[in-house]
C-alpha positions in Angstrom: 7.3 2.3 -18.3 5.9 3.5 -14.9 3.3 1.4 -13.9 0.0 3.2 -13.1 -2.4 0.8 -11.3 -5.8 1.2 -9.1 -5.8 1.0 -5.1 -8.6 -0.6 -3.8 -9.0 1.1 -0.6 -10.9 -1.8 1.2 -12.0 0.4 4.0 -15.0 2.1 1.5 -15.5 -0.9 -0.8 -17.5 -3.7 -0.4 -15.3 -7.3 -1.9 -17.4 -8.0 -4.6 -17.4 -4.2 -6.0 -13.7 -4.1 -5.4 -13.2 -7.3 -8.0 -15.6 -5.4 -10.2 -13.7 -2.4 -10.5 -10.2 -4.1 -10.6 -11.6 -5.9 -14.1 -13.0 -2.7 -15.4 -9.6 -0.6 -14.0 -7.5 -3.2 -16.2 -9.8 -2.8 -19.3 -9.3 0.6 -19.3 -5.7 0.6 -19.0 -4.4 0.1 -15.1 -1.7 -2.1 -14.6 -2.3 -4.0 -11.5 -4.0 -3.5 -8.2 -3.0 -2.8 -4.5 -5.6 -3.4 -1.9 -5.1 -2.3 1.5 -5.2 -4.7 4.5 -7.5 -3.5 7.0 -9.6 -5.1 10.3 -11.9 -1.8 10.2 -12.3 1.2 8.3 -11.3 4.7 9.7 -14.8 6.1 10.1 -17.9 4.3 10.2 -19.2 5.7 7.2 -16.9 4.1 5.0 -18.3 0.8 6.1 -15.8 -1.6 5.1 -12.9 -3.9 5.8 -13.0 -7.3 4.1 -10.4 -9.6 4.3 -7.6 -8.6 1.5 -6.0 -11.9 0.6 -9.2 -12.9 -0.4 -9.9 -10.3 -2.5 -6.7 -10.2 -3.8 -6.8 -13.6 -4.7 -10.2 -13.3 -6.4 -9.0 -9.9 -8.3 -5.7 -12.2 -9.5 -7.9 -14.6 -10.9 -9.8 -12.4 -13.1 -7.1 -9.9 -13.9 -3.9 -10.3 -15.4 -1.7 -7.2 -13.8 0.4 -7.2 -10.3 -1.5 -7.4 -7.6 -0.2 -6.8 -3.7 -1.3 -5.7 -0.3 -0.7 -2.1 0.8 0.4 -3.0 3.5 0.2 -6.1 5.5 1.3 -6.3 8.9 3.4 -9.2 10.3 4.0 -8.1 13.7 0.3 -7.7 15.3 -2.4 -9.6 13.8 0.3 -11.6 11.6 3.1 -13.8 12.7 5.7 -12.7 9.9 5.2 -16.8 9.2 1.9 -16.8 8.5 1.9 -13.4 6.1 5.0 -15.3 4.3 2.7 -18.3 3.5 0.0 -16.0 3.0 2.1 -14.1 0.0 4.1 -17.4 -1.4 0.7 -19.3 -1.7 -0.6 -16.4 -3.6 3.0 -16.0 -6.0 2.9 -19.6 -6.7 -0.7 -19.6 -8.0 0.1 -16.2 -10.2 3.8 -16.0 -10.7 5.5 -12.6 -11.1 2.2 -11.0 -10.4 2.6 -10.7 -6.5 4.3 -8.0 -4.4 4.2 -8.0 -0.6 3.9 -4.5 1.1 4.7 -4.3 4.8 4.2 -1.8 6.9 4.7 -1.1 10.6 0.8 -0.8 11.8 -1.5 1.3 12.6 -3.5 1.2 16.0 -6.7 0.4 14.4 -6.4 -2.1 12.3 -3.7 -3.9 15.2 -4.8 -2.9 18.6 -7.3 -5.6 18.5 -4.8 -8.3 19.0 -1.9 -6.4 20.6 -0.9 -6.9 24.0 -0.3 -3.3 24.4 0.6 -0.5 21.4 4.0 -0.1 21.3 5.9 3.7 20.4 6.7 4.2 16.3 10.7 3.3 16.9 9.7 -0.3 18.3 6.7 -1.2 15.6 9.5 0.1 13.4 12.0 -2.3 14.8 9.5 -5.3 14.6 8.6 -4.6 10.9 12.4 -4.8 10.3 12.9 -8.2 12.1 9.6 -9.6 10.4 11.1 -8.9 7.2 14.1 -10.9 8.3 11.9 -13.5 9.2 9.9 -13.7 5.8 13.0 -13.2 4.0 14.7 -16.5 5.5 12.0 -18.1 5.3 11.5 -17.6 1.2 15.0 -17.9 0.9 15.4 -21.3 2.5 11.9 -23.1 1.8 13.1 -22.4 -2.1 16.6 -24.4 -1.1 14.3 -27.0 0.5 15.7 -26.1 4.0 13.9 -25.1 7.1 14.2 -21.9 9.1 14.7 -21.2 12.7 14.7 -17.7 14.4 15.0 -16.6 18.1 15.1 -12.7 18.0 13.8 -9.7 20.2 10.5 -9.6 19.2 9.8 -13.0 17.2 10.4 -16.7 17.6 10.3 -19.5 15.2 10.7 -23.1 15.9 12.0 -25.0 12.8 9.9 -25.2 9.9 9.5 -24.3 6.2 6.8 -23.3 3.5 5.9 -26.1 1.6 4.4 -24.4 -1.4 6.7 -21.4 -2.6 7.1 -19.7 -6.1 9.5 -20.1 -8.6 10.6 -16.5 -7.3 10.1 -15.0 -4.2 7.7 -12.0 -4.3 9.5 -8.7 -4.3 9.0 -6.9 -0.3 8.0 -3.5 -0.3 8.4 -1.2 2.8 5.5 1.4 3.6 7.1 4.0 4.7 7.1 8.2 4.6 10.5 8.5 6.9 14.1 8.7 5.0 15.9 6.5 7.7 13.1 3.8 7.5 13.5 4.0 3.5 17.3 3.6 3.9 16.8 0.6 5.9 14.1 -0.8 3.3 16.8 -0.4 0.7 19.2 -2.5 2.6 16.6 -5.4 3.8 13.7 -5.1 1.3 13.4 -4.5 -2.5 12.2 -1.3 -2.0 9.4 1.5 -0.7 5.7 2.1 -1.0 4.9 5.8 -0.3 1.9 7.9 0.6 4.0 10.6 -1.9 4.4 14.5 -0.3 6.2 17.2 -1.7 8.3 16.8 -4.4 11.5 17.1 -1.9 10.2 14.4 0.4 9.5 12.3 -2.3 13.0 13.0 -3.8 14.8 12.5 -0.5 12.7 8.9 0.0 13.9 7.9 -3.2 17.4 8.7 -2.9 17.7 6.8 0.7 16.3 3.5 -0.3 18.9 3.9 -3.2 21.2 4.7 -0.7 20.5 1.6 1.5 20.5 -0.6 -1.7 23.9 0.5 -2.5 25.2 0.0 1.0 23.8 -3.7 1.1 25.7 -4.2 -2.7 22.5 -4.3 -4.5 21.6 -2.2 -8.0 20.1 0.9 -6.5 18.3 1.6 -9.7 16.6 -2.0 -9.2 15.0 -0.5 -6.4 11.2 -0.3 -6.6 9.9 3.2 -5.5 5.8 2.9 -5.3 3.5 5.8 -4.5 0.2 5.1 -3.7 -1.7 8.0 -4.7 -5.0 9.5 -2.8 -7.0 11.9 -5.3 -10.7 13.1 -5.6 -12.1 13.6 -8.9 -16.0 13.9 -9.6 -17.9 15.8 -12.4 -17.8 19.3 -10.4 -15.0 20.5 -8.0 -17.8 20.7 -5.5 -18.3 17.1 -5.5 -14.9 16.1 -5.5 -14.6 18.1 -2.6 -17.9 16.9 -0.8 -16.3 13.1 -1.5 -13.3 14.0 -0.3 -14.3 15.3 3.1 -17.1 12.5 3.4 -15.4 9.3 2.4 -11.9 9.5 3.3 -11.2 11.9 5.9 -8.7 10.3 7.5 -6.2 11.1 4.6 -6.9 14.8 5.4 -5.7 14.7 8.8 -2.5 16.9 9.3 -1.2 14.5 12.1 0.0 11.0 12.3 -3.0 8.4 13.0 -1.1 5.4 14.3 -2.0 5.7 17.6 -5.8 6.4 16.9 -8.0 3.2 17.7 -11.5 3.3 16.8 -13.1 4.4 13.5 -15.8 6.4 16.1 -12.9 8.4 17.7 -11.7 9.2 14.2 -15.2 10.5 13.0 -15.0 13.1 16.1 -11.8 14.3 15.1 -12.9 14.7 11.5 -15.6 17.0 12.3 -12.8 19.3 12.8 -11.7 19.0 9.1 -11.9 22.2 6.7 -12.0 22.4 3.0 -9.0 23.8 2.8 -7.4 20.4 4.7 -8.6 18.5 1.8 -7.1 20.3 -0.8 -3.9 20.4 1.1 -3.9 16.9 1.3 -4.4 15.6 -2.2 -5.8 17.2 -5.4 -9.2 18.0 -5.5 -10.5 19.1 -9.0 -13.1 18.1 -11.9 -10.3 19.0 -14.1 -8.1 15.7 -15.7 -5.1 17.8 -16.2 -4.6 18.5 -12.6 -4.6 15.0 -11.9 -2.5 14.1 -15.0 0.1 17.0 -13.4 -0.1 15.2 -10.0 0.7 11.8 -11.2 3.5 13.2 -14.2 5.3 14.6 -11.2 5.8 11.5 -9.5 6.8 9.9 -12.9 9.4 12.6 -13.1 10.8 12.2 -9.7 11.5 8.5 -10.4 8.3 6.5 -9.3 8.5 2.9 -10.7 5.1 2.0 -10.2 2.0 4.4 -9.1 -1.7 3.1 -7.7 -4.4 5.8 -8.0 -7.4 5.6 -5.3 -10.4 8.3 -5.9 -12.4 9.1 -2.6 -16.1 8.9 -3.2 -18.9 6.6 -4.2 -18.0 7.4 -8.3 -15.4 4.8 -8.8 -16.5 3.5 -12.0 -17.2 6.9 -13.4 -13.5 8.1 -12.4 -12.3 4.6 -14.0 -13.5 5.5 -17.5 -12.7 9.7 -17.1 -8.8 8.4 -16.7 -8.8 6.2 -19.2 -9.7 8.6 -21.6 -8.3 11.9 -20.3 -5.2 10.9 -17.9 -3.5 7.6 -18.5 -3.0 8.2 -22.1 -1.5 11.6 -21.7 1.3 10.6 -19.1 5.0 10.9 -20.1 6.9 7.8 -19.2 
């Protein structure tokens, strides 16, 4: 059965609101929470950027579903060893509920502590080396052994994680590219994608399976996760306004990884048109439209979908989906 969870976009949710909404979402039938790991909002109007590990811990304490960051970046703000410790601790506190989402990073969150901002190929290579470090720490620490690492991007003196869960958390790689998806299949447990056209998503899912098969793993055991942005409101006009006002970053038709300032993004967002919003996500007052989009990803082979609704109407959206969408999904 495909898990359908709540995506807590911490760019526009105060931490206490995110926690309350996560509790409400679970009561309404959502199965878990993916929370964004950010140092800044995308635009000043979003107005939030709480520390994701505090929020995940509080959510896990008050719910029973899975929890994970979408996505943490163990290459600039975090050394891989520090992120591994945070993840292992959360997994030890809440066994079999935590997954670790990892990404290559975006300048708006990472540039504040980076000496320079590398091009995408280097960021991806840094990410996979970080995954190597984290995986070795998980494996060796569980066996009571130290880990050392000397690579192109990271060094680790002999150390171990002293607090470990019985089972290390699965690692998901945030990606929208087929090459990275294939590498994720070889070196991680699955992918977390923002979705897109069916052909693109099917190709990503196929590539992660291919990578797993090449590494001698069961391709069907890969986790194929989609974080789905959507905009529902009682009227189409309000749904459109919510998308344009609250989540303009998701409507830009170019890569955002090199943008450094919420104020810069806000200036660029002034060029966004209503048709950009409708092209980027489902913008509709009709729950059937949102059901069809979720069903599309289920049919493509997603193992989990975390849904984020733009706008301030989070509680109303949760109840609407609980009644008119979640029970209708065919697994």
